[in-house]
PQR file with spaces between the fields and no chain letter, atoms N, CA, C, O and H, PARSE charges and radii, in Angstrom:
ATOM       1  N    MET     1       6.753   27.975  -62.655 -0.4000 1.5000
ATOM       2  CA   MET     1       7.049   27.199  -63.524 -0.0000 2.0000
ATOM       3  C    MET     1       7.679   25.893  -62.432  0.5500 1.7000
ATOM       4  O    MET     1       8.255   25.857  -61.345 -0.5500 1.4000
ATOM       5  N    ARG     2       7.171   24.879  -63.473 -0.4000 1.5000
ATOM       6  CA   ARG     2       6.945   23.581  -62.849 -0.0000 2.0000
ATOM       7  C    ARG     2       8.311   22.806  -63.328  0.5500 1.7000
ATOM       8  O    ARG     2       8.818   22.926  -64.443 -0.5500 1.4000
ATOM       9  H    ARG     2       6.703   24.908  -64.356  0.4000 1.0000
ATOM      10  N    LEU     3       8.833   21.936  -62.190 -0.4000 1.5000
ATOM      11  CA   LEU     3      10.027   21.270  -62.582 -0.0000 2.0000
ATOM      12  C    LEU     3      10.206   20.258  -63.328  0.5500 1.7000
ATOM      13  O    LEU     3       9.105   19.804  -63.640 -0.5500 1.4000
ATOM      14  H    LEU     3       8.422   21.838  -61.284  0.4000 1.0000
ATOM      15  N    THR     4      11.285   19.511  -63.896 -0.4000 1.5000
ATOM      16  CA   THR     4      11.018   18.905  -64.779 -0.0000 2.0000
ATOM      17  C    THR     4      10.852   17.315  -63.707  0.5500 1.7000
ATOM      18  O    THR     4      11.119   17.403  -62.508 -0.5500 1.4000
ATOM      19  H    THR     4      12.180   19.880  -63.643  0.4000 1.0000
ATOM      20  N    PRO     5      10.595   16.546  -64.050 -0.5600 1.5000
ATOM      21  CA   PRO     5      10.828   15.095  -63.202  0.2800 2.0000
ATOM      22  C    PRO     5      12.145   15.024  -63.106  0.5500 1.7000
ATOM      23  O    PRO     5      12.364   14.151  -62.265 -0.5500 1.4000
ATOM      24  N    LYS     6      13.032   15.405  -63.452 -0.4000 1.5000
ATOM      25  CA   LYS     6      14.664   14.767  -63.084 -0.0000 2.0000
ATOM      26  C    LYS     6      14.780   16.080  -61.995  0.5500 1.7000
ATOM      27  O    LYS     6      15.231   16.029  -60.851 -0.5500 1.4000
ATOM      28  H    LYS     6      12.854   16.114  -64.135  0.4000 1.0000
ATOM      29  N    GLU     7      14.274   17.174  -62.653 -0.4000 1.5000
ATOM      30  CA   GLU     7      14.761   18.146  -61.251 -0.0000 2.0000
ATOM      31  C    GLU     7      13.635   18.309  -59.992  0.5500 1.7000
ATOM      32  O    GLU     7      13.913   18.993  -59.007 -0.5500 1.4000
ATOM      33  H    GLU     7      13.907   17.215  -63.582  0.4000 1.0000
ATOM      34  N    LYS     8      12.206   17.541  -60.142 -0.4000 1.5000
ATOM      35  CA   LYS     8      11.381   17.288  -58.946 -0.0000 2.0000
ATOM      36  C    LYS     8      12.012   15.958  -58.472  0.5500 1.7000
ATOM      37  O    LYS     8      11.442   15.751  -57.400 -0.5500 1.4000
ATOM      38  H    LYS     8      11.980   16.986  -60.942  0.4000 1.0000
ATOM      39  N    ALA     9      12.640   15.224  -58.629 -0.4000 1.5000
ATOM      40  CA   ALA     9      13.544   14.000  -58.072 -0.0000 2.0000
ATOM      41  C    ALA     9      14.558   14.267  -57.182  0.5500 1.7000
ATOM      42  O    ALA     9      14.556   13.755  -56.063 -0.5500 1.4000
ATOM      43  H    ALA     9      13.103   15.392  -59.499  0.4000 1.0000
ATOM      44  N    ASP    10      15.580   15.148  -57.622 -0.4000 1.5000
ATOM      45  CA   ASP    10      16.624   15.314  -57.017 -0.0000 2.0000
ATOM      46  C    ASP    10      15.867   16.307  -55.772  0.5500 1.7000
ATOM      47  O    ASP    10      16.022   16.074  -54.573 -0.5500 1.4000
ATOM      48  H    ASP    10      15.581   15.565  -58.531  0.4000 1.0000
ATOM      49  N    GLU    11      15.141   17.295  -56.241 -0.4000 1.5000
ATOM      50  CA   GLU    11      14.727   17.899  -54.972 -0.0000 2.0000
ATOM      51  C    GLU    11      13.983   17.014  -53.738  0.5500 1.7000
ATOM      52  O    GLU    11      14.307   16.865  -52.559 -0.5500 1.4000
ATOM      53  H    GLU    11      15.015   17.485  -57.214  0.4000 1.0000
ATOM      54  N    LEU    12      13.093   16.607  -54.352 -0.4000 1.5000
ATOM      55  CA   LEU    12      12.627   15.795  -53.116 -0.0000 2.0000
ATOM      56  C    LEU    12      13.626   14.857  -52.260  0.5500 1.7000
ATOM      57  O    LEU    12      13.604   14.944  -51.033 -0.5500 1.4000
ATOM      58  H    LEU    12      12.830   16.728  -55.309  0.4000 1.0000
ATOM      59  N    VAL    13      14.613   13.846  -52.989 -0.4000 1.5000
ATOM      60  CA   VAL    13      15.578   13.017  -52.353 -0.0000 2.0000
ATOM      61  C    VAL    13      16.975   14.180  -51.715  0.5500 1.7000
ATOM      62  O    VAL    13      17.914   13.755  -51.041 -0.5500 1.4000
ATOM      63  H    VAL    13      14.631   13.775  -53.987  0.4000 1.0000
ATOM      64  N    LEU    14      16.807   15.643  -52.117 -0.4000 1.5000
ATOM      65  CA   LEU    14      17.545   16.102  -51.323 -0.0000 2.0000
ATOM      66  C    LEU    14      17.070   16.943  -50.145  0.5500 1.7000
ATOM      67  O    LEU    14      17.948   17.531  -49.514 -0.5500 1.4000
ATOM      68  H    LEU    14      16.045   15.989  -52.664  0.4000 1.0000
ATOM      69  N    ARG    15      15.568   17.109  -49.688 -0.4000 1.5000
ATOM      70  CA   ARG    15      14.779   17.232  -48.977 -0.0000 2.0000
ATOM      71  C    ARG    15      15.240   16.198  -47.819  0.5500 1.7000
ATOM      72  O    ARG    15      15.659   16.570  -46.723 -0.5500 1.4000
ATOM      73  H    ARG    15      14.854   16.632  -50.200  0.4000 1.0000
ATOM      74  N    TYR    16      15.093   14.740  -48.247 -0.4000 1.5000
ATOM      75  CA   TYR    16      15.155   14.033  -47.606 -0.0000 2.0000
ATOM      76  C    TYR    16      16.776   13.478  -47.054  0.5500 1.7000
ATOM      77  O    TYR    16      16.848   12.488  -46.326 -0.5500 1.4000
ATOM      78  H    TYR    16      14.752   14.438  -49.137  0.4000 1.0000
ATOM      79  N    LEU    17      17.659   14.010  -47.361 -0.4000 1.5000
ATOM      80  CA   LEU    17      19.191   14.060  -47.429 -0.0000 2.0000
ATOM      81  C    LEU    17      19.444   14.849  -45.936  0.5500 1.7000
ATOM      82  O    LEU    17      20.108   14.529  -44.949 -0.5500 1.4000
ATOM      83  H    LEU    17      17.601   14.814  -47.953  0.4000 1.0000
ATOM      84  N    ARG    18      18.609   16.014  -46.241 -0.4000 1.5000
ATOM      85  CA   ARG    18      19.138   16.538  -44.746 -0.0000 2.0000
ATOM      86  C    ARG    18      17.464   17.521  -44.677  0.5500 1.7000
ATOM      87  O    ARG    18      16.795   18.217  -45.441 -0.5500 1.4000
ATOM      88  H    ARG    18      18.070   16.274  -47.042  0.4000 1.0000
ATOM      89  N    ILE    19      17.419   17.199  -43.768 -0.4000 1.5000
ATOM      90  CA   ILE    19      15.740   17.035  -43.242 -0.0000 2.0000
ATOM      91  C    ILE    19      15.611   18.203  -42.309  0.5500 1.7000
ATOM      92  O    ILE    19      14.703   19.025  -42.429 -0.5500 1.4000
ATOM      93  H    ILE    19      17.962   16.634  -43.147  0.4000 1.0000
ATOM      94  N    ASP    20      16.707   18.275  -41.201 -0.4000 1.5000
ATOM      95  CA   ASP    20      16.729   18.908  -40.290 -0.0000 2.0000
ATOM      96  C    ASP    20      17.970   19.682  -41.067  0.5500 1.7000
ATOM      97  O    ASP    20      18.934   19.096  -41.560 -0.5500 1.4000
ATOM      98  H    ASP    20      17.444   17.607  -41.104  0.4000 1.0000
ATOM      99  N    ASN    21      17.714   21.415  -41.082 -0.4000 1.5000
ATOM     100  CA   ASN    21      18.802   22.091  -41.940 -0.0000 2.0000
ATOM     101  C    ASN    21      19.410   22.589  -40.541  0.5500 1.7000
ATOM     102  O    ASN    21      20.486   23.103  -40.846 -0.5500 1.4000
ATOM     103  H    ASN    21      16.931   21.891  -40.681  0.4000 1.0000
ATOM     104  N    ASN    22      19.220   22.692  -39.027 -0.4000 1.5000
ATOM     105  CA   ASN    22      20.220   23.220  -38.172 -0.0000 2.0000
ATOM     106  C    ASN    22      20.994   22.508  -37.628  0.5500 1.7000
ATOM     107  O    ASN    22      21.814   22.894  -36.796 -0.5500 1.4000
ATOM     108  H    ASN    22      18.346   22.275  -38.779  0.4000 1.0000
ATOM     109  N    THR    23      20.819   21.110  -38.099 -0.4000 1.5000
ATOM     110  CA   THR    23      22.349   20.179  -38.185 -0.0000 2.0000
ATOM     111  C    THR    23      23.220   20.044  -38.979  0.5500 1.7000
ATOM     112  O    THR    23      23.026   20.576  -40.072 -0.5500 1.4000
ATOM     113  H    THR    23      20.153   20.797  -38.775  0.4000 1.0000
ATOM     114  N    LYS    24      24.080   19.545  -38.840 -0.4000 1.5000
ATOM     115  CA   LYS    24      25.288   19.448  -40.094 -0.0000 2.0000
ATOM     116  C    LYS    24      25.320   17.917  -40.016  0.5500 1.7000
ATOM     117  O    LYS    24      26.376   17.387  -40.364 -0.5500 1.4000
ATOM     118  H    LYS    24      24.238   19.112  -37.953  0.4000 1.0000
ATOM     119  N    GLU    25      24.504   17.282  -39.687 -0.4000 1.5000
ATOM     120  CA   GLU    25      24.148   15.509  -40.491 -0.0000 2.0000
ATOM     121  C    GLU    25      23.330   15.263  -41.656  0.5500 1.7000
ATOM     122  O    GLU    25      22.130   15.496  -41.798 -0.5500 1.4000
ATOM     123  H    GLU    25      23.646   17.713  -39.405  0.4000 1.0000
ATOM     124  N    TRP    26      24.105   14.787  -42.420 -0.4000 1.5000
ATOM     125  CA   TRP    26      23.135   13.901  -44.143 -0.0000 2.0000
ATOM     126  C    TRP    26      22.870   12.675  -43.772  0.5500 1.7000
ATOM     127  O    TRP    26      23.567   11.804  -43.252 -0.5500 1.4000
ATOM     128  H    TRP    26      25.080   14.597  -42.304  0.4000 1.0000
ATOM     129  N    PHE    27      21.438   12.728  -44.204 -0.4000 1.5000
ATOM     130  CA   PHE    27      21.035   11.084  -43.928 -0.0000 2.0000
ATOM     131  C    PHE    27      21.427   10.286  -45.423  0.5500 1.7000
ATOM     132  O    PHE    27      21.548   10.800  -46.535 -0.5500 1.4000
ATOM     133  H    PHE    27      20.871   13.436  -44.626  0.4000 1.0000
ATOM     134  N    ASN    28      21.571    8.890  -45.032 -0.4000 1.5000
ATOM     135  CA   ASN    28      22.297    7.812  -46.779 -0.0000 2.0000
ATOM     136  C    ASN    28      21.424    8.669  -47.729  0.5500 1.7000
ATOM     137  O    ASN    28      20.409    9.333  -47.523 -0.5500 1.4000
ATOM     138  H    ASN    28      21.473    8.473  -44.129  0.4000 1.0000
ATOM     139  N    LEU    29      22.087    8.454  -48.730 -0.4000 1.5000
ATOM     140  CA   LEU    29      21.067    8.360  -49.915 -0.0000 2.0000
ATOM     141  C    LEU    29      20.139    7.573  -50.421  0.5500 1.7000
ATOM     142  O    LEU    29      19.163    7.825  -51.129 -0.5500 1.4000
ATOM     143  H    LEU    29      22.912    7.914  -48.897  0.4000 1.0000
ATOM     144  N    TYR    30      20.697    6.242  -49.823 -0.4000 1.5000
ATOM     145  CA   TYR    30      19.644    5.185  -49.938 -0.0000 2.0000
ATOM     146  C    TYR    30      18.454    5.319  -49.067  0.5500 1.7000
ATOM     147  O    TYR    30      17.363    5.326  -49.636 -0.5500 1.4000
ATOM     148  H    TYR    30      21.489    6.038  -49.248  0.4000 1.0000
ATOM     149  N    ILE    31      18.489    5.428  -47.747 -0.4000 1.5000
ATOM     150  CA   ILE    31      17.255    6.030  -46.851 -0.0000 2.0000
ATOM     151  C    ILE    31      16.705    7.526  -48.058  0.5500 1.7000
ATOM     152  O    ILE    31      16.058    7.255  -49.070 -0.5500 1.4000
ATOM     153  H    ILE    31      19.376    5.421  -47.284  0.4000 1.0000
ATOM     154  N    ALA    32      16.938    8.415  -47.854 -0.4000 1.5000
ATOM     155  CA   ALA    32      16.827    9.207  -48.987 -0.0000 2.0000
ATOM     156  C    ALA    32      15.770    9.178  -49.776  0.5500 1.7000
ATOM     157  O    ALA    32      14.687    9.750  -49.661 -0.5500 1.4000
ATOM     158  H    ALA    32      17.463    8.634  -47.033  0.4000 1.0000
ATOM     159  N    LYS    33      16.402    8.057  -51.046 -0.4000 1.5000
ATOM     160  CA   LYS    33      15.796    7.536  -52.022 -0.0000 2.0000
ATOM     161  C    LYS    33      14.307    7.014  -51.610  0.5500 1.7000
ATOM     162  O    LYS    33      13.271    7.444  -52.117 -0.5500 1.4000
ATOM     163  H    LYS    33      17.282    7.592  -51.140  0.4000 1.0000
ATOM     164  N    GLN    34      14.376    6.085  -50.676 -0.4000 1.5000
ATOM     165  CA   GLN    34      13.464    5.483  -50.236 -0.0000 2.0000
ATOM     166  C    GLN    34      12.278    6.266  -49.986  0.5500 1.7000
ATOM     167  O    GLN    34      11.284    6.310  -50.712 -0.5500 1.4000
ATOM     168  H    GLN    34      15.218    5.735  -50.264  0.4000 1.0000
ATOM     169  N    CYS    35      12.495    6.987  -48.713 -0.4000 1.5000
ATOM     170  CA   CYS    35      11.481    8.360  -48.667 -0.0000 2.0000
ATOM     171  C    CYS    35      10.874    9.043  -49.296  0.5500 1.7000
ATOM     172  O    CYS    35       9.706    9.295  -48.999 -0.5500 1.4000
ATOM     173  H    CYS    35      13.302    6.951  -48.123  0.4000 1.0000
ATOM     174  N    ALA    36      11.567    9.637  -50.529 -0.4000 1.5000
ATOM     175  CA   ALA    36      10.618   10.382  -51.780 -0.0000 2.0000
ATOM     176  C    ALA    36      10.303    8.991  -52.274  0.5500 1.7000
ATOM     177  O    ALA    36       9.124    8.775  -51.996 -0.5500 1.4000
ATOM     178  H    ALA    36      12.515    9.432  -50.771  0.4000 1.0000
ATOM     179  N    LEU    37      10.822    7.994  -52.861 -0.4000 1.5000
ATOM     180  CA   LEU    37       9.880    7.030  -53.724 -0.0000 2.0000
ATOM     181  C    LEU    37       8.412    6.709  -52.692  0.5500 1.7000
ATOM     182  O    LEU    37       7.376    6.614  -53.349 -0.5500 1.4000
ATOM     183  H    LEU    37      11.780    8.170  -53.087  0.4000 1.0000
ATOM     184  N    ILE    38       8.292    6.572  -51.426 -0.4000 1.5000
ATOM     185  CA   ILE    38       7.052    6.113  -50.687 -0.0000 2.0000
ATOM     186  C    ILE    38       6.790    7.810  -50.881  0.5500 1.7000
ATOM     187  O    ILE    38       5.598    7.506  -50.835 -0.5500 1.4000
ATOM     188  H    ILE    38       9.134    6.649  -50.892  0.4000 1.0000
ATOM     189  N    ALA    39       6.779    9.215  -51.043 -0.4000 1.5000
ATOM     190  CA   ALA    39       6.700   10.370  -51.243 -0.0000 2.0000
ATOM     191  C    ALA    39       5.514    9.829  -52.006  0.5500 1.7000
ATOM     192  O    ALA    39       4.438    9.518  -51.495 -0.5500 1.4000
ATOM     193  H    ALA    39       7.747    9.462  -51.081  0.4000 1.0000
ATOM     194  N    VAL    40       5.904    9.733  -53.589 -0.4000 1.5000
ATOM     195  CA   VAL    40       5.493    9.584  -55.260 -0.0000 2.0000
ATOM     196  C    VAL    40       4.477    8.417  -54.802  0.5500 1.7000
ATOM     197  O    VAL    40       3.340    8.631  -55.222 -0.5500 1.4000
ATOM     198  H    VAL    40       6.779    9.986  -54.004  0.4000 1.0000
ATOM     199  N    ASP    41       4.574    7.542  -54.242 -0.4000 1.5000
ATOM     200  CA   ASP    41       3.638    6.679  -54.182 -0.0000 2.0000
ATOM     201  C    ASP    41       2.550    7.189  -53.291  0.5500 1.7000
ATOM     202  O    ASP    41       1.405    6.771  -53.463 -0.5500 1.4000
ATOM     203  H    ASP    41       5.498    7.368  -53.901  0.4000 1.0000
ATOM     204  N    GLU    42       2.698    7.668  -52.774 -0.4000 1.5000
ATOM     205  CA   GLU    42       1.285    8.267  -51.963 -0.0000 2.0000
ATOM     206  C    GLU    42       0.572    9.231  -52.281  0.5500 1.7000
ATOM     207  O    GLU    42      -0.556    9.471  -51.850 -0.5500 1.4000
ATOM     208  H    GLU    42       3.628    8.007  -52.635  0.4000 1.0000
ATOM     209  N    ILE    43       1.688   10.335  -53.683 -0.4000 1.5000
ATOM     210  CA   ILE    43       0.835   10.936  -54.443 -0.0000 2.0000
ATOM     211  C    ILE    43       0.157   10.253  -55.150  0.5500 1.7000
ATOM     212  O    ILE    43      -1.033   10.541  -55.279 -0.5500 1.4000
ATOM     213  H    ILE    43       2.604   10.139  -54.032  0.4000 1.0000
ATOM     214  N    LEU    44       0.667    9.238  -55.762 -0.4000 1.5000
ATOM     215  CA   LEU    44      -0.113    8.176  -56.726 -0.0000 2.0000
ATOM     216  C    LEU    44      -1.318    7.674  -56.885  0.5500 1.7000
ATOM     217  O    LEU    44      -2.122    7.638  -57.817 -0.5500 1.4000
ATOM     218  H    LEU    44       1.633    9.005  -55.657  0.4000 1.0000
ATOM     219  N    LYS    45      -1.281    7.070  -55.169 -0.4000 1.5000
ATOM     220  CA   LYS    45      -2.229    6.491  -54.136 -0.0000 2.0000
ATOM     221  C    LYS    45      -3.441    7.378  -54.326  0.5500 1.7000
ATOM     222  O    LYS    45      -4.503    6.980  -54.805 -0.5500 1.4000
ATOM     223  H    LYS    45      -0.628    7.100  -54.412  0.4000 1.0000
ATOM     224  N    ALA    46      -3.176    8.730  -53.873 -0.4000 1.5000
ATOM     225  CA   ALA    46      -3.744   10.031  -53.942 -0.0000 2.0000
ATOM     226  C    ALA    46      -4.940    9.880  -54.661  0.5500 1.7000
ATOM     227  O    ALA    46      -5.983   10.249  -54.121 -0.5500 1.4000
ATOM     228  H    ALA    46      -2.314    9.054  -53.484  0.4000 1.0000
ATOM     229  N    ARG    47      -4.964    9.395  -55.796 -0.4000 1.5000
ATOM     230  CA   ARG    47      -5.551    9.521  -57.133 -0.0000 2.0000
ATOM     231  C    ARG    47      -6.254    8.384  -57.133  0.5500 1.7000
ATOM     232  O    ARG    47      -7.303    8.527  -57.761 -0.5500 1.4000
ATOM     233  H    ARG    47      -4.117    9.095  -56.234  0.4000 1.0000
ATOM     234  N    GLU    48      -6.075    7.063  -56.583 -0.4000 1.5000
ATOM     235  CA   GLU    48      -6.888    6.053  -56.493 -0.0000 2.0000
ATOM     236  C    GLU    48      -7.798    6.046  -55.598  0.5500 1.7000
ATOM     237  O    GLU    48      -8.775    5.315  -55.758 -0.5500 1.4000
ATOM     238  H    GLU    48      -5.222    6.946  -56.073  0.4000 1.0000
ATOM     239  N    VAL    49      -7.649    7.062  -54.171 -0.4000 1.5000
ATOM     240  CA   VAL    49      -8.487    7.043  -53.092 -0.0000 2.0000
ATOM     241  C    VAL    49      -9.604    8.206  -53.822  0.5500 1.7000
ATOM     242  O    VAL    49     -10.751    7.818  -53.602 -0.5500 1.4000
ATOM     243  H    VAL    49      -6.855    7.656  -54.040  0.4000 1.0000
ATOM     244  N    SER    50      -9.590    9.196  -54.428 -0.4000 1.5000
ATOM     245  CA   SER    50     -10.533   10.217  -54.212 -0.0000 2.0000
ATOM     246  C    SER    50     -10.314   10.611  -56.161  0.5500 1.7000
ATOM     247  O    SER    50      -9.961   11.653  -56.715 -0.5500 1.4000
ATOM     248  H    SER    50      -8.658    9.511  -54.606  0.4000 1.0000
ATOM     249  N    PRO    51     -10.715    9.237  -56.740 -0.5600 1.5000
ATOM     250  CA   PRO    51     -10.494   10.066  -58.265  0.2800 2.0000
ATOM     251  C    PRO    51     -12.009   10.817  -58.965  0.5500 1.7000
ATOM     252  O    PRO    51     -13.214   10.586  -58.871 -0.5500 1.4000
ATOM     253  N    GLY    52     -11.301   11.640  -59.559 -0.4000 1.5000
ATOM     254  CA   GLY    52     -12.139   13.187  -59.967 -0.0000 2.0000
ATOM     255  C    GLY    52     -11.812   14.065  -58.843  0.5500 1.7000
ATOM     256  O    GLY    52     -11.805   15.205  -59.306 -0.5500 1.4000
ATOM     257  H    GLY    52     -10.322   11.828  -59.635  0.4000 1.0000
ATOM     258  N    GLY    53     -11.528   14.096  -57.551 -0.4000 1.5000
ATOM     259  CA   GLY    53     -11.479   15.286  -56.414 -0.0000 2.0000
ATOM     260  C    GLY    53     -10.007   15.310  -56.917  0.5500 1.7000
ATOM     261  O    GLY    53     -10.068   16.448  -57.381 -0.5500 1.4000
ATOM     262  H    GLY    53     -11.534   13.169  -57.175  0.4000 1.0000
ATOM     263  N    LEU    54      -8.926   14.979  -57.139 -0.4000 1.5000
ATOM     264  CA   LEU    54      -7.631   15.558  -57.363 -0.0000 2.0000
ATOM     265  C    LEU    54      -7.123   15.554  -58.779  0.5500 1.7000
ATOM     266  O    LEU    54      -7.103   14.663  -59.628 -0.5500 1.4000
ATOM     267  H    LEU    54      -8.876   14.055  -56.762  0.4000 1.0000
ATOM     268  N    ILE    55      -6.628   17.080  -58.793 -0.4000 1.5000
ATOM     269  CA   ILE    55      -5.743   17.197  -60.294 -0.0000 2.0000
ATOM     270  C    ILE    55      -4.417   16.547  -60.092  0.5500 1.7000
ATOM     271  O    ILE    55      -3.498   17.089  -59.478 -0.5500 1.4000
ATOM     272  H    ILE    55      -6.643   17.804  -58.104  0.4000 1.0000
ATOM     273  N    LEU    56      -4.357   15.407  -60.614 -0.4000 1.5000
ATOM     274  CA   LEU    56      -2.745   15.067  -60.737 -0.0000 2.0000
ATOM     275  C    LEU    56      -2.504   14.390  -61.930  0.5500 1.7000
ATOM     276  O    LEU    56      -3.321   13.662  -62.493 -0.5500 1.4000
ATOM     277  H    LEU    56      -5.103   14.966  -61.113  0.4000 1.0000
ATOM     278  N    ASP    57      -0.885   14.742  -62.473 -0.4000 1.5000
ATOM     279  CA   ASP    57      -0.412   14.250  -63.523 -0.0000 2.0000
ATOM     280  C    ASP    57      -0.218   13.032  -63.172  0.5500 1.7000
ATOM     281  O    ASP    57       0.455   12.957  -62.144 -0.5500 1.4000
ATOM     282  H    ASP    57      -0.221   15.333  -62.016  0.4000 1.0000
ATOM     283  N    GLU    58      -0.547   12.000  -63.626 -0.4000 1.5000
ATOM     284  CA   GLU    58       0.315   10.536  -62.938 -0.0000 2.0000
ATOM     285  C    GLU    58       1.097   10.215  -63.820  0.5500 1.7000
ATOM     286  O    GLU    58       1.606    9.125  -63.559 -0.5500 1.4000
ATOM     287  H    GLU    58      -1.094   12.061  -64.461  0.4000 1.0000
ATOM     288  N    ASP    59       1.534   10.761  -65.002 -0.4000 1.5000
ATOM     289  CA   ASP    59       2.252   10.478  -66.153 -0.0000 2.0000
ATOM     290  C    ASP    59       4.075   10.642  -65.330  0.5500 1.7000
ATOM     291  O    ASP    59       5.067    9.921  -65.221 -0.5500 1.4000
ATOM     292  H    ASP    59       1.120   11.647  -65.214  0.4000 1.0000
ATOM     293  N    TYR    60       3.501   12.573  -64.762 -0.4000 1.5000
ATOM     294  CA   TYR    60       4.381   13.155  -64.391 -0.0000 2.0000
ATOM     295  C    TYR    60       5.457   12.808  -63.339  0.5500 1.7000
ATOM     296  O    TYR    60       6.686   12.872  -63.308 -0.5500 1.4000
ATOM     297  H    TYR    60       2.695   13.159  -64.850  0.4000 1.0000
ATOM     298  N    TRP    61       4.132   12.271  -62.182 -0.4000 1.5000
ATOM     299  CA   TRP    61       4.994   11.994  -61.269 -0.0000 2.0000
ATOM     300  C    TRP    61       5.041   10.033  -61.221  0.5500 1.7000
ATOM     301  O    TRP    61       5.110    9.477  -60.125 -0.5500 1.4000
ATOM     302  H    TRP    61       3.134   12.219  -62.207  0.4000 1.0000
ATOM     303  N    LEU    62       5.007    9.461  -62.126 -0.4000 1.5000
ATOM     304  CA   LEU    62       5.870    8.244  -62.864 -0.0000 2.0000
ATOM     305  C    LEU    62       7.329    8.553  -63.221  0.5500 1.7000
ATOM     306  O    LEU    62       8.375    7.984  -62.910 -0.5500 1.4000
ATOM     307  H    LEU    62       4.950    9.912  -63.016  0.4000 1.0000
ATOM     308  N    GLU    63       7.123    9.421  -63.824 -0.4000 1.5000
ATOM     309  CA   GLU    63       8.522    9.537  -64.544 -0.0000 2.0000
ATOM     310  C    GLU    63       9.538   10.429  -63.104  0.5500 1.7000
ATOM     311  O    GLU    63      10.733   10.218  -62.896 -0.5500 1.4000
ATOM     312  H    GLU    63       6.273    9.883  -64.077  0.4000 1.0000
ATOM     313  N    VAL    64       8.818   11.221  -62.448 -0.4000 1.5000
ATOM     314  CA   VAL    64       9.089   11.288  -61.233 -0.0000 2.0000
ATOM     315  C    VAL    64      10.679   10.661  -59.939  0.5500 1.7000
ATOM     316  O    VAL    64      11.728   10.870  -59.331 -0.5500 1.4000
ATOM     317  H    VAL    64       7.847   11.392  -62.617  0.4000 1.0000
ATOM     318  N    LYS    65       8.915    9.324  -60.573 -0.4000 1.5000
ATOM     319  CA   LYS    65       9.572    7.858  -59.458 -0.0000 2.0000
ATOM     320  C    LYS    65      11.056    7.610  -59.982  0.5500 1.7000
ATOM     321  O    LYS    65      12.091    7.440  -59.337 -0.5500 1.4000
ATOM     322  H    LYS    65       8.063    9.155  -61.068  0.4000 1.0000
ATOM     323  N    GLU    66      10.802    7.648  -61.544 -0.4000 1.5000
ATOM     324  CA   GLU    66      12.053    6.740  -62.239 -0.0000 2.0000
ATOM     325  C    GLU    66      13.377    7.613  -62.289  0.5500 1.7000
ATOM     326  O    GLU    66      14.428    7.128  -62.708 -0.5500 1.4000
ATOM     327  H    GLU    66       9.962    7.786  -62.068  0.4000 1.0000
ATOM     328  N    GLU    67      13.287    8.839  -61.872 -0.4000 1.5000
ATOM     329  CA   GLU    67      14.333    9.619  -61.848 -0.0000 2.0000
ATOM     330  C    GLU    67      15.056    9.477  -60.422  0.5500 1.7000
ATOM     331  O    GLU    67      16.258    9.530  -60.160 -0.5500 1.4000
ATOM     332  H    GLU    67      12.433    9.233  -61.531  0.4000 1.0000
ATOM     333  N    ILE    68      14.009    9.289  -59.627 -0.4000 1.5000
ATOM     334  CA   ILE    68      14.714    8.914  -58.201 -0.0000 2.0000
ATOM     335  C    ILE    68      15.464    7.290  -58.005  0.5500 1.7000
ATOM     336  O    ILE    68      16.545    7.136  -57.436 -0.5500 1.4000
ATOM     337  H    ILE    68      13.033    9.246  -59.840  0.4000 1.0000
ATOM     338  N    ILE    69      14.589    6.084  -58.640 -0.4000 1.5000
ATOM     339  CA   ILE    69      15.323    4.764  -58.860 -0.0000 2.0000
ATOM     340  C    ILE    69      16.355    5.549  -59.271  0.5500 1.7000
ATOM     341  O    ILE    69      16.590    6.222  -58.268 -0.5500 1.4000
ATOM     342  H    ILE    69      13.711    6.210  -59.102  0.4000 1.0000
ATOM     343  N    LYS    70      17.220    5.928  -60.233 -0.4000 1.5000
ATOM     344  CA   LYS    70      18.456    6.021  -61.192 -0.0000 2.0000
ATOM     345  C    LYS    70      19.211    7.072  -60.613  0.5500 1.7000
ATOM     346  O    LYS    70      20.285    7.427  -61.099 -0.5500 1.4000
ATOM     347  H    LYS    70      17.030    5.381  -61.048  0.4000 1.0000
ATOM     348  N    LEU    71      18.582    7.726  -59.337 -0.4000 1.5000
ATOM     349  CA   LEU    71      19.665    8.152  -58.851 -0.0000 2.0000
ATOM     350  C    LEU    71      20.831    7.648  -57.765  0.5500 1.7000
ATOM     351  O    LEU    71      21.803    8.364  -57.524 -0.5500 1.4000
ATOM     352  H    LEU    71      17.710    7.438  -58.942  0.4000 1.0000
């Protein structure tokens, strides 16, 4: 089952908040959001680099990006 853009945004930011699960340290929310935005931008750029070679729902990833910004 595919996550909603909001759920995907939350998942990405949470992954960057807690990169190393073996420690008790958490990253700053601002830094985690910036990392997640970079990841989404790279996904969106991948389509530009290889048109037709990548199945990408651009609208979905643009919505994920908007949800990350809202966090």
